[in-house]
C-alpha positions in Angstrom: 178.0 175.3 95.4 177.6 174.7 91.7 181.3 174.1 91.2 181.4 171.8 94.2 178.6 169.7 92.5 180.6 169.8 89.2 183.6 168.6 91.0 181.8 165.3 91.7 182.3 164.6 88.1 185.9 163.8 88.8 184.7 160.6 90.3 183.1 159.5 87.0 184.8 157.4 84.3 183.1 159.5 81.6 185.1 162.5 80.3 183.2 165.7 81.1 183.9 169.1 79.6 181.8 172.3 80.0 182.4 175.2 77.6 181.0 178.7 77.8 180.7 180.0 74.2 184.0 178.5 73.0 186.0 178.8 76.2 186.6 175.7 78.3 185.5 176.4 81.9 185.7 172.9 83.3 187.4 169.6 82.4 187.2 166.5 84.7 190.1 164.2 85.4 188.9 161.4 83.2 188.8 163.5 80.0 192.5 163.9 79.6 192.9 160.2 79.9 190.0 159.3 77.8 190.1 161.9 75.0 193.4 163.7 75.3 191.8 167.1 76.0 193.3 169.1 78.8 191.4 172.3 78.5 194.4 174.6 77.6 192.8 175.6 74.3 189.3 176.7 73.2 186.7 173.9 73.4 186.1 173.4 69.7 189.8 173.8 68.7 190.8 171.2 71.3 188.2 168.8 70.0 188.9 169.4 66.4 192.6 168.9 66.9 191.9 165.7 68.7 189.6 164.1 66.1 191.8 165.2 63.2 194.7 163.3 64.7 192.9 160.1 65.6 189.3 159.8 64.2 188.5 157.7 61.1 185.9 160.3 59.9 187.1 163.7 61.2 185.4 165.9 58.6 182.0 164.3 59.2 182.3 164.6 63.0 183.6 168.2 62.6 180.5 169.1 60.6 178.0 167.4 63.0 179.6 169.1 66.1 179.7 172.5 64.4 176.1 172.3 63.5 175.1 171.3 67.1 177.1 174.2 68.6 175.8 176.7 66.1 172.2 175.7 66.5 172.3 174.9 70.2 170.8 171.5 69.3 171.8 168.3 71.1 174.1 165.8 69.6 173.4 162.4 71.1 175.5 159.3 71.3 177.7 160.0 68.3 180.2 157.1 68.1 183.8 157.9 67.1 186.4 155.3 66.0 189.9 156.4 67.0 193.2 154.9 65.9 196.4 155.9 67.7 200.0 155.7 66.5 200.8 152.9 68.9 198.3 150.7 67.1 195.7 151.0 69.9 192.1 151.5 68.8 189.4 153.2 70.9 185.7 153.8 70.5 184.2 156.9 72.2 180.6 158.1 72.3 180.1 161.8 72.3 177.0 163.6 73.6 176.6 167.4 73.4 173.9 169.2 75.4 173.2 172.9 75.8 173.0 173.9 79.5 171.8 177.4 78.8 172.3 180.0 76.1 176.0 180.2 76.5 177.2 176.9 78.1 177.5 173.5 76.6 178.0 170.1 78.3 180.4 167.7 76.5 180.2 164.0 77.6 182.9 161.6 76.3 182.1 157.9 77.1 184.5 155.1 76.5 182.7 152.3 74.6 185.6 150.3 73.4 184.7 147.3 75.6 181.2 147.4 74.3 182.3 147.5 70.7 184.7 144.6 71.2 181.8 142.6 72.7 179.6 143.5 69.8 182.3 142.3 67.4 182.7 139.0 69.3 179.0 138.6 69.3 178.9 139.4 65.5 181.6 136.8 64.8 179.8 134.3 66.9 176.5 135.0 65.1 178.3 134.6 61.8 179.8 131.3 62.8 176.3 130.2 64.0 174.8 131.2 60.6 177.5 129.3 58.7 176.9 126.2 60.8 173.1 126.5 60.9 172.5 127.5 57.3 175.6 126.3 55.5 175.1 122.5 55.6 173.2 120.1 53.4 170.9 118.9 56.2 167.6 120.4 57.3 167.9 121.8 60.9 165.0 122.8 63.0 164.6 123.8 66.7 161.4 123.4 68.6 160.4 123.4 72.3 159.1 120.3 74.0 156.2 120.4 76.4 156.7 118.6 79.8 154.3 116.0 78.5 156.5 115.3 75.6 154.4 117.1 73.0 156.5 118.9 70.4 155.5 122.6 70.1 156.0 125.1 67.3 159.3 125.5 65.6 161.4 128.4 67.1 164.1 128.3 64.5 164.5 126.7 61.0 167.4 126.8 58.5 167.3 127.6 54.8 167.6 123.9 53.8 164.5 122.9 55.8 162.5 125.7 54.1 163.6 124.7 50.6 163.2 121.0 51.2 159.7 121.3 52.6 158.6 124.0 50.3 157.7 126.7 52.8 159.0 130.2 53.4 160.6 130.8 56.9 157.5 132.4 58.5 155.2 129.7 57.2 157.4 126.9 58.6 157.9 128.7 62.0 154.1 128.7 62.4 154.1 124.9 62.2 155.3 122.1 64.5 157.0 118.7 63.8 153.5 117.1 63.8 152.4 119.3 60.9 155.1 117.9 58.5 154.5 114.2 59.3 152.1 111.9 57.5 148.9 111.4 59.6 149.4 107.7 59.9 152.9 108.2 61.5 151.9 110.9 64.1 151.4 108.3 66.9 154.7 106.7 66.2 156.5 110.0 66.1 154.9 111.1 69.4 156.0 107.9 71.1 159.5 108.4 69.7 159.8 112.1 70.7 158.6 111.4 74.3 161.7 109.4 74.8 163.6 112.7 74.8 162.2 113.4 78.2 164.5 110.7 79.5 167.3 110.7 77.0 169.2 113.6 75.4 169.7 112.0 72.0 167.7 110.0 69.4 168.4 108.7 66.0 165.4 107.5 64.0 163.8 107.3 60.5 160.5 108.7 59.5 158.8 110.5 56.6 158.0 114.2 56.1 155.4 115.9 54.0 156.3 118.8 51.7 153.9 121.7 51.1 152.8 120.1 47.8 151.8 116.9 49.6 154.7 114.8 48.4 156.7 112.8 51.0 160.3 112.2 51.5 162.2 109.7 53.7 164.4 111.3 56.4 166.8 110.2 59.1 166.5 112.5 62.1 169.2 113.1 64.6 167.5 114.8 67.6 169.3 116.4 70.6 167.6 117.6 73.7 169.0 120.6 75.7 167.8 123.2 78.2 167.4 126.8 76.9 166.6 129.0 79.9 163.4 127.5 81.3 162.4 125.5 78.2 163.2 122.0 77.0 164.4 122.5 73.5 165.1 119.9 70.7 167.6 120.5 68.0 166.6 118.2 65.1 168.9 117.5 62.1 167.1 115.6 59.3 168.9 114.1 56.4 167.1 113.2 53.2 167.5 109.4 52.7 165.2 109.1 49.8 167.9 107.9 47.4 169.2 105.5 50.0 165.7 104.1 50.5 165.2 103.7 46.8 168.6 101.9 46.5 167.6 99.6 49.4 164.3 98.9 47.7 166.1 98.0 44.5 168.4 95.7 46.4 165.4 94.1 48.1 163.6 93.4 44.8 166.8 92.1 43.2 167.3 89.8 46.2 163.7 88.5 45.8 164.3 87.9 42.2 167.5 86.0 42.9 165.6 83.9 45.5 163.0 83.1 43.0 165.5 82.2 40.3 167.4 79.9 42.7 164.2 78.1 43.7 163.4 77.6 40.0 166.9 76.5 39.4 166.5 73.9 42.2 163.4 72.2 40.6 164.5 72.6 37.0 166.5 69.4 37.1 163.6 67.3 38.3 161.3 68.8 35.7 163.7 67.7 33.0 164.8 64.3 34.5 161.3 62.9 34.9 160.2 63.2 31.2 163.7 62.2 30.2 163.3 58.9 32.0 160.0 58.3 30.3 161.6 59.0 26.9 164.4 56.6 27.7 161.9 53.9 28.7 160.0 54.1 25.4 163.3 54.0 23.5 164.1 50.6 25.0 161.0 49.2 23.4 161.9 50.1 19.9 164.7 49.8 17.3 168.1 49.3 18.9 169.8 51.8 16.6 167.3 54.5 17.5 167.5 53.5 21.2 171.3 53.8 21.1 171.0 57.3 19.7 168.4 58.3 22.4 170.6 56.9 25.1 173.5 58.9 23.8 171.5 62.1 23.8 170.1 61.2 27.2 173.6 61.0 28.5 174.5 64.5 27.1 171.4 66.0 28.7 172.1 64.3 32.0 175.6 65.9 31.9 173.9 69.3 31.5 171.7 68.5 34.4 174.7 67.6 36.6 176.1 71.0 35.7 172.8 72.6 36.7 173.1 70.7 40.1 176.6 72.0 40.6 175.4 75.5 39.7 172.5 75.2 42.2 175.0 74.5 44.9 177.0 77.6 44.0 173.8 79.6 43.8 173.0 78.5 47.4 176.4 80.0 48.4 175.5 83.2 46.7 172.1 83.3 48.5 173.8 82.8 51.9 176.2 85.6 51.1 173.3 87.9 50.2 171.4 87.0 53.3 174.4 87.9 55.5 175.3 91.2 53.9 172.2 92.6 52.2 169.2 91.5 54.2 
């Protein structure tokens, strides 16, 4: 009856071997395919020959299995990496359990598929880390309540932590509303609520660092579904330098506008007193009046040049209005 029950193991994908002391008394069909052990030699000799040919760490496995057999203690889920001459690589998980004082159960489980899946997952995680942490922009992920209220961050990258001055756990305990100036919270809420009806937003705002200072940012927000949650991936770019440059341009333009306005009235400010001087000259000595008229003509020539310059300045102003306002 016992052997009939043991025979059921031929239906399993796992390789099964039972040894009594060091004699193999049973090997199922899967074992010869999985681990190249056919039961013609002693149990430990067969296993040792197998691992010495193919295992990447045969001496260590040998020592662990020897200890388990000598002490009758279990060896659980010992993973073995095997390389075959054909170039094929396999992973096998070995478990040893004592059935009674003399008999030992050997279970060989093929885990190559699992290990490959782990490797693919590891590579995917590494690519994710490179993309998430390797850029120059701050990236945060937070869930969005069905009312449109942004909830706590569920992921943040290294740039976000450095830029805002928090360690990762501190930042994860906050939400987008905690890093916005109080006077902009209402505007941010109205903006984020739009993500309930659209899957992408691009907008500018300010953020508060842990030391209370602010920085201007441009936020590129994408909404997506993660299991049963609405989630927002928010990429923020520091635009402080750009804003400072824009402010310099604005002030320079204002100054140019003022200069042009002054330029426009400068001629009148000069012509009016010049006409008075010329009128007084006509009442005096002709020689002096002649000299004054001559200098008056020179000054009017300069004023004509100022008028022409004002026309050119108007062209400059129109250009600035079109391209920099």
